[in-house]
N, C-alpha and C positions, 0 to 999 in steps of 0.2 A: 053324916056330919060333914060340914064344910071345913076344909083345911085352909088356913090362911097362909100367906106367903112366907111368914117367918117360920111357922111350923114345917112347911114344905121344905124350906132350905135346911133346917136343922135335921130333918129326917134323911135327906139326901146326903148331908155332910156325914152323919153317923154311918149310913150304909156304905159310903166310900171307904171310910176308915176301917170298918170291920171286915172288908173283903179279904185282905191278906190273912187276917186272923182265922176266918172261916176256911181259907185254903190250907193253912197250916194244920188246923184241927181235922180237916178232911184227910190229910196224909196220915195223921196219927190214928185215925179211926177207919182207915180203908179196909181193914180186915173184918170189921163189924158187918152184920147183915145190911145195915144202912148207915152210911157215914154221916158225920155232923154236917158236912157241906150239902149232901143230898137232902137231908131232912130240912135244913134251914132254907135252902133255895126252893124246895117244893112248897114249904109253908109260905115263903115270900111270894111265890108265883100264885098261890091260891088267894092270898089276901089282895094282891094287885089285880087279879082277874075279877074278883067280886067287886072291888072298888071301881075299876074301870067300867065294868058292865053297868053298874048303877049310875055312874056319872054320865056315860054315853047315852043311857036310856033317857036320862033327864035333859041332857043338853045337846047331844049330837047323834042323831039317828043314823047318819051316814057312817060314822066311825063304828057305831054299834053293829051295823050290817057287816062291815069288813071284819070286825073282831069275831062275830058269830060265824061268818063264812070260813075264816081260817080254822077255827076249832071244829067246825062241822067237817071240813076236809080231813083234818087229823083223825077225828072220831070214825068216819067212814073207812079210812085207810086202815086203822087199827082193827076194827071188827071184821072187815073184809079179809084181811090176812090171817086173823085169828082162826077163822073158819075154813079158809081155802089154802093156806100156805102148807106145803108138804111137811116142813119142819118148823115149828114155832116155839122158841124158847121164851116163855112168858116173861121172866124177869128181865132178860136182855132187851126184848122188844118194848116192854112197858117203860123201861128206863130211857130208851132212845126217844120214844114219843113224848116223855116228860121233858127231855132236853129241848126238843123242838117246840114244845108248848112254852117253855121258859123264854126261849128266844122271841117268840111272837109277843108274849106279854111285855117283855122289856121294850120292844120296839114301839108298841102302842103307848106304853108309859112315857117314853121319851117324846112321842108326838104330843101327848096331852100336856106334859110339863112345858115343852117349848111353846105351845099355844098360849100358855099363861104368861110367858115372858116376865117372870118374877124372881128368877134365880139371881143370886149374888155371885158374880164372877170370882171375886176375891175368895169367897168361901170354897168354891170348887177347886181353885189352885191350892189353897191351904190344905184342904182335905187330901188332895193328890200328893202333896209333899209329905204329909204324915204317913199316908199309906206306903209311900216309897221308902220312908225310914224303916217301917216295919219289915218290908220285903228285904231291903238291903242288909239291915242288921241281922235278921234271922238267917239270911243266906250265908253271911260270913261267919256267924257264930257256928253254923253247922259245919263249915269247912274247918274252922279253927279247932273244934272239938272232935274232928274226924268222924262225924255222924251224918255227913251229907250223903244223899242218895246219888247214884251214878245216873247221868243223863241217858246212857245207852246200856243195854244188857251185855252186849258183846262188842269186842274189838275196838270201838271208838271211845275217845276220852271225853270227859265233861262232867260237870257237877250240877245237880238241880237243887242243892240245899235240902231243906225239909219239904220241898214241894213235890207233889206226886208225879206230875208230868212235865218233862223238860220242854216238850213242844208247846204246851199251853203257857208255861212260864216264859218262854221266848217271846210270845206275842204280848203277854202282859207287860214284860219289860220294855218292849218297843213302844207300847202305848204310854206307859208312865214316863219313859225317857223322853219321848217326844213332847209331852206336856211340860215336863221339867225344863226342857230346852227353851220353850216359850217363856216360862216363868223366870228363867235365869237371865233373859234379855232385859227384863224390867225390874226384877226383884233381886238385888245384889246382897241380900242378907246371908249370914253365915249358914243358916238352916237350909237355904236353897242350894248353896254350894255343896254342902255335905250330902244332901239327898241326891244331887246330880252325880257327884263322884261315886257314891255307892252303886248307883245303877250303871254308870259308865264302866266301873270295874267288873261288873257281872257279865257284860256283853260277850267278851271272849272266853269267859270261864264256863259258861253253860255248854259251849261246844257245838251248838247247832248252827247250821247255815242261816236259819231264819233270823235268829237274834243278831248274828254278826253282820250279815249283808244289810238288813234293815237298819241296824245301828249305824253302819257306815253312811247310809243315805242321809240319815238325820244329822249326823256329825258334819257331813259335807255341806248340808244346807246351813247349819249354824256358822260354819267357817265362812261361807260365801256371804252370809248376812253381815257379819262383822267386818269383813273386808270391804263390802259395799258401803256400809255405814260410816266407816272411818277412812274411806278412800285409800285403802291399802296401808295407811299409817297407824298400825295397831299399837305402836308404842305410846300413842297419845292417850290411850285408855288403859288404866292399870288392870281393870277386870278382864278386858279382852286379851291383854298381854298374858295374864295368868292363865286364861283359858287355853291359849295357843301353846304355852309351855306344857300344860297338863296333857293336851292332846298329842303333842310330840312325844312325850313320855309314854302315853298310852300306846301309840303305834310302835314304839321301840320295844315295848314289853310283850307285844302280841306273840312273837315266836316262842316265848316261854310259857304260854298259856295253852289250855286244852285245844283251843281253836287253831293255834299255830301248829300243834302236834297233829291234829286231824287233817290238816291240809298237806301233810307230807305224803307223797305218792306211796300207796300200798301200806300205810301205817296200820298196824293192829290186825291185819288180815293174815291168817295162816297160809302156807304155800298152796294147800289144796284149794282154798277159797280164791286165791289169786288166779289159779289155773282156770277155775270155773268162770271168773269174771272175764278172763281173756277169751275163753271159748264163746261166751255170750256176746262179747264185742264183735268177734269175727262173724257170728251168726246174724248180726244186725248190719246189713250192707249199707244202709243209708246213714250218712253222717248226722243228718237231722234227727232221724229216729234214735240214733245212739245218744245224741245230746239230750233229747227229751227223756229217754230211759234213765239217764243218770240224774237229771234235774228232778224228775218225779219220784226217784227212789223206788222204782218198780211199781208205782201206783198204776201205771198203764196196764199192767198185767191184771190187777183186780178190776180195772175198768172194763176190760174186754170180757171178763167172766160175768160180771153183773149185767153188762149190756146184752150178753147172750141170754141170760135169764129173762130180761125185760122183753126181748124180741119174741121169746117163746111163750110169754104170759098171755092170758086171755084179755079181752077188751076191758073188762072192769078193772083188772089189776094194772093195765096200762094207763087207765084214767086216774086211778087212786093209789098207784104205787105197789112196790113189792115189800114194803115194810123194811125192817132193819136188815141191811147187808144182803138183800136178795134172797134167792133160794139156796141158802147154805146147806151143806150136808152134815158137817161136823161143827167146827168152830166158826161162828159168824165173823166176817171181816169186811169193814167198810172200805170204799175206795180211798178214803181220807182226802178227798177233794170235795169240799162242802157243797158246792153248787151241783155237782154230779150226784152226790149222795142225796141231796134234796130232791132232785128230779126222779131218780130211780126209786127212792123210798116212798114218794108221795104221788108220782105220776103227773100227767098233764094237768088235770083239774085241781087236785089238792095243792100241788106246788105253786100253781098260779095264785090260788087264794092266799098262800103263805107269803108270796113275793109282793102282793099288793101293798101291805103296810110299809115295806121297804121303799117302794116307789113313792108312796105318800110322804114318807119321811125325807126322802131325797129331794122331792119337790119343795118341801117346807124349808129345808136347809139352803137350797139354791136361791130361794127367794130372799133369804136373810143374809146371803153372802156379800161381803164387802172386801175389796182388794186391799187387805192388810197383811202384814207379816204373820200375825197370829192366825188368821183364817187360812192362809196358805199352808202353814205348818199343820193345822188341824185337819185340813183336807188330805195332806200327804199321809198323816197318821192313819186316817180312815182308809185311804187308798191302799196303803201298805197292808193293813189288816184284811181288806177284801181280797187283795192279791194273794196273801198267804192262805186265805180261806179257799181260793180257787185252786192253788197249786199244792198246798200242803195240809189243808184241813185244820181241825182243832180250833175253829173260831165260832161258826154259827151254832154248832151243836156242843159247845163247851160253855156251860153256864158261867164258869169263873171268868172266862175271857170276855163274854158278852157283857158281864157286869162292869168290867173295866172299860170296854169299848163305848159304853154309855156315856162316859165322862167327856170325851171330845165331842160326841154328838150333842150333849147338853151345852157344852161351851159354845158350839156354833149357833145354838138356839137362843143364847142369852141376848136379851134386848140390847140395842145399841146404847140405850140410856142406862149406864151402870151407876148405881147410887153409892158406890164405895169410893172413898178417897184414894185408896192405894192402887186401885185397878184402873189403868189408863191405856190398856192394850189396844183398844179400838181406835185410839188416836194416832197409832203409828202406821201410817199408810206407806205403801211401796212407792 
């Protein structure tokens, strides 16, 4: 059945709004054999895959080939490791392959929707604002009722609200916050201000470096934009003046937040742990090596271990990967650097098939790029997300994050002819 533009917009509108609801339900059902989020996103992936396969079969054989190749690579990798891997935990491995499949399907869905150029930009911003309300209100309700989960298990301060993973929440907040920053430039309604303030207040409360440093980059861009637009005379615009007062208050309050606490030297670490850290630092002679060791939060250690597994693997496994977390002995552990996890898990051939749709999507977005403030912000949001994927993970193989990352990717693909009266973002050129 052919879906018209109106129906397609409404479906995407609803899917964006229900994402935070699905994430919250996932946290509350995480102890079940299968959580609400896992069930919903597996079902969504199946429906999208079947729909895309049929559509591409009828209209675009080239995309059908790339879609088939990506899933063929995943299938070969899964069965190869199922029969040859020394230790194969079926549930963990299958769950990982499902997450990779969800990522592929979402990328192809974005490519297809962007080809149609029939989305309404205003609806995307409106849906993002509503989703941000749900995230922000539920987060502060969790803190007020003292039912919030901690961002970290030990030593470090931070709150993740009712969301299961603080790392994933951090990336989600950056994506939503960046989009709301764009919306606030042109939409001065009270709802836009409240949604923006809710997410702004969350940035130092989560306690992660990802949320805080990424948030600072987006805040800095917004400040530079308003200073440039008003030629440093911010008092001439009441909204810009209010924003600067709010941001000054934000920076003044940071020392009293979990992020301010976490940046204190040695905070939360017992004396024996501090001694261990000091010994590790002395063992690392190179300042550069020490810097990366701290930035990567010991991910370099897991990288070395899985790299050793890969070098010892046979040719077929080098071509199609080691599966989930390499040749683990007890508890499987990813590097948590998504592009390295992608390569080691799927090998040279399968990872190449999986990366092809990313290249296609990148080319598609670059061809539609215009030098506007909106597009610049959207590319920075995507760049930050990919940077986090490279350094800290929890992006490509996190279905919840990929679902939100689809929003700026769709906004970049919106046709330059926007048929809504309230959306004039494409006219604001640098």
